[in-house]
C-alpha positions as CSV (number, residue, x, y, z in Angstrom):
1,M,30.3,-7.8,1.1
2,P,31.7,-5.7,2.7
3,R,34.6,-6.5,4.2
4,P,34.6,-6.1,8.6
5,S,37.1,-3.2,8.6
6,D,34.8,-1.8,6.5
7,D,31.5,-1.7,8.1
8,D,31.6,1.3,10.1
9,R,31.8,3.3,7.1
10,F,29.5,0.8,5.5
11,A,26.8,2.0,7.6
12,E,27.1,5.6,7.5
13,R,27.2,5.6,3.8
14,L,23.9,3.4,3.9
15,S,22.6,6.1,6.4
16,A,23.3,8.5,4.6
17,G,21.5,7.3,1.2
18,D,24.4,6.8,-0.6
19,P,23.6,4.7,-3.9
20,Q,26.9,2.9,-4.0
21,A,26.4,1.5,-0.5
22,V,22.5,0.4,-1.3
23,E,24.2,-1.1,-4.3
24,E,27.0,-3.0,-2.2
25,L,24.5,-4.2,0.0
26,H,21.8,-5.8,-2.7
27,H,25.1,-7.3,-4.2
28,A,26.2,-8.3,-0.8
29,F,22.8,-9.8,0.3
30,S,20.6,-9.7,-2.7
31,R,21.5,-14.0,-3.6
32,R,21.0,-14.9,0.2
33,I,17.6,-13.3,0.5
34,Y,16.4,-14.8,-2.6
35,L,17.5,-18.3,-1.5
36,I,15.6,-18.0,2.1
37,A,12.5,-16.8,0.2
38,L,12.6,-19.1,-2.5
39,R,13.2,-21.6,0.2
40,E,10.2,-20.8,2.1
41,M,7.8,-19.5,-0.3
42,R,8.3,-22.2,-3.1
43,S,7.9,-19.5,-5.4
44,P,10.4,-17.7,-7.6
45,A,8.1,-14.4,-8.4
46,D,7.4,-14.5,-4.4
47,A,10.5,-15.1,-3.6
48,E,11.7,-11.9,-6.3
49,D,9.4,-9.9,-4.2
50,V,10.9,-11.1,-0.7
51,R,14.1,-10.0,-2.0
52,N,13.0,-6.1,-3.2
53,E,10.8,-5.6,-0.1
54,T,13.6,-6.8,2.3
55,L,16.1,-5.1,0.4
56,M,14.4,-2.0,0.4
57,R,13.3,-1.9,3.9
58,V,17.1,-2.9,5.3
59,A,18.2,0.5,3.4
60,E,15.3,2.3,4.9
61,G,16.0,0.9,8.4
62,V,19.5,1.6,8.2
63,K,18.6,5.1,7.1
64,A,16.3,5.7,10.0
65,G,19.1,4.5,12.4
66,R,17.2,1.4,13.4
67,L,20.9,-0.7,13.2
68,T,22.1,-0.4,16.5
69,T,26.2,-1.4,15.6
70,P,27.5,-1.7,12.0
71,A,28.5,-5.7,12.7
72,A,24.4,-6.1,13.4
73,L,24.1,-5.7,9.8
74,P,23.2,-9.6,8.7
75,G,21.5,-10.5,11.7
76,F,18.8,-7.0,10.7
77,V,18.5,-8.4,7.1
78,S,18.0,-11.8,8.4
79,G,15.2,-10.3,10.8
80,T,13.9,-8.1,8.0
81,T,13.5,-11.0,5.8
82,R,11.9,-13.7,8.2
83,N,9.6,-10.4,8.9
84,V,8.6,-9.7,5.2
85,I,8.3,-13.8,4.4
86,R,5.4,-13.4,7.5
87,E,4.2,-10.6,6.1
88,F,3.7,-11.8,2.7
89,R,2.0,-15.2,4.0
90,R,-0.4,-13.4,5.9
91,R,-1.6,-11.5,3.6
92,Q,-1.3,-14.6,0.9
93,S,-3.9,-16.6,3.7
94,R,-6.4,-13.5,3.8
95,A,-6.3,-12.5,0.1
96,T,-9.6,-13.7,-1.3
97,S,-9.0,-15.8,-4.2
98,I,-10.6,-13.7,-7.8
99,E,-10.5,-17.7,-9.1
100,G,-13.8,-18.3,-8.1
101,M,-15.3,-14.9,-8.5
102,E,-17.7,-14.4,-11.2
103,F,-17.6,-11.3,-13.9
104,A,-21.0,-9.6,-14.1
105,A,-22.6,-10.3,-17.4
106,P,-24.1,-7.5,-19.6
107,A,-27.6,-7.7,-20.5
108,T,-27.1,-9.3,-23.4
109,T,-24.9,-12.2,-23.6
110,S,-23.3,-13.1,-26.7
111,L,-20.7,-16.0,-27.3
112,V,-18.4,-13.0,-27.3
113,D,-18.8,-11.9,-23.5
114,H,-18.7,-15.1,-22.3
115,T,-15.4,-15.6,-24.1
116,V,-14.1,-12.5,-23.0
117,R,-15.2,-13.5,-19.1
118,R,-13.6,-16.7,-19.4
119,V,-10.1,-15.1,-20.6
120,M,-10.6,-12.4,-17.7
121,Q,-10.9,-15.0,-15.1
122,E,-8.0,-17.1,-16.9
123,V,-5.8,-13.9,-16.8
124,F,-6.7,-12.9,-13.3
125,R,-5.6,-16.6,-12.1
126,R,-2.2,-16.2,-13.5
127,L,-1.1,-12.6,-12.0
128,R,0.8,-12.5,-8.9
129,P,-1.3,-12.5,-5.8
130,R,-0.3,-8.9,-5.0
131,E,-1.3,-7.8,-8.5
132,R,-4.2,-9.9,-8.8
133,D,-5.9,-8.8,-4.8
134,F,-4.8,-5.0,-6.1
135,L,-6.7,-5.2,-9.1
136,R,-10.0,-6.6,-8.0
137,M,-9.5,-4.0,-4.6
138,Y,-8.8,-1.1,-7.1
139,Y,-11.4,-2.3,-9.7
140,Y,-14.2,-4.5,-8.4
141,D,-14.2,-3.9,-5.2
142,E,-13.9,0.1,-5.8
143,M,-11.8,0.8,-3.0
144,S,-9.8,3.7,-1.9
145,K,-5.6,3.5,-2.3
146,E,-5.8,4.5,1.6
147,E,-7.7,1.4,2.3
148,I,-6.0,-0.7,-0.5
149,S,-2.8,0.3,1.3
150,R,-4.1,-0.6,4.9
151,K,-5.7,-4.0,3.7
152,L,-2.3,-5.5,1.5
153,D,-0.2,-3.5,4.3
154,I,1.2,-1.9,1.9
155,H,2.7,2.0,1.8
156,E,0.1,4.2,-0.3
157,D,3.0,5.5,-2.2
158,R,4.5,2.0,-3.5
159,L,0.5,1.4,-4.9
160,R,0.9,3.2,-8.1
161,L,4.2,1.0,-9.2
162,I,2.1,-2.0,-7.8
163,K,-0.5,-0.9,-10.1
164,S,1.3,0.0,-12.9
165,R,3.1,-3.6,-13.1
166,A,-0.3,-5.4,-12.3
167,L,-1.9,-3.5,-15.5
168,K,1.2,-4.3,-17.9
169,S,0.7,-8.0,-16.5
170,F,-2.4,-8.1,-17.4
171,R,-2.2,-6.6,-20.5
172,E,0.8,-9.2,-21.5
173,L,-1.7,-12.3,-20.5
174,Y,-4.5,-10.9,-22.2
175,V,-2.8,-10.5,-25.8
176,Q,-1.0,-14.1,-24.7
177,F,-4.7,-15.6,-24.4
178,T,-6.4,-13.4,-27.0
179,T,-3.8,-14.6,-30.1
180,K,-3.7,-18.1,-29.2
């Protein structure tokens, strides 16, 4: 964690977007954010998402001048962490579960089609909630990226990353289930 005497300079470096300062921010607060998120979310994957989102928002907030004084950085990080956890919970409670969703069967149903549908349902069940929600909205509900961005309360520029991660997770899980 930056020493108190370095707070002013550290905040200036963060405001300027200095990569070393962002790395120091991560080093100083990453563990604390993760532990708070893990305690609240009770899921290592969700805690990791909260930590990453929090650190990104703190860096952006400092750069945008939302930090009132350099000494307020720890409180700013804590407040941002609480907000991210609340938003994450809100999204989880609003998200509809894909577990009970039936996949449309083709006109000719065979044993292979039934097995594939069953495997897909299991793969979807094991995805992270944000990945599952994105894939459902994008492919099943055929929503636009703008609509998905609003529903998930995620900046539209981040959707490409979420899509990439979700598809990668889906492929990996699908391969695991089909090679058993």
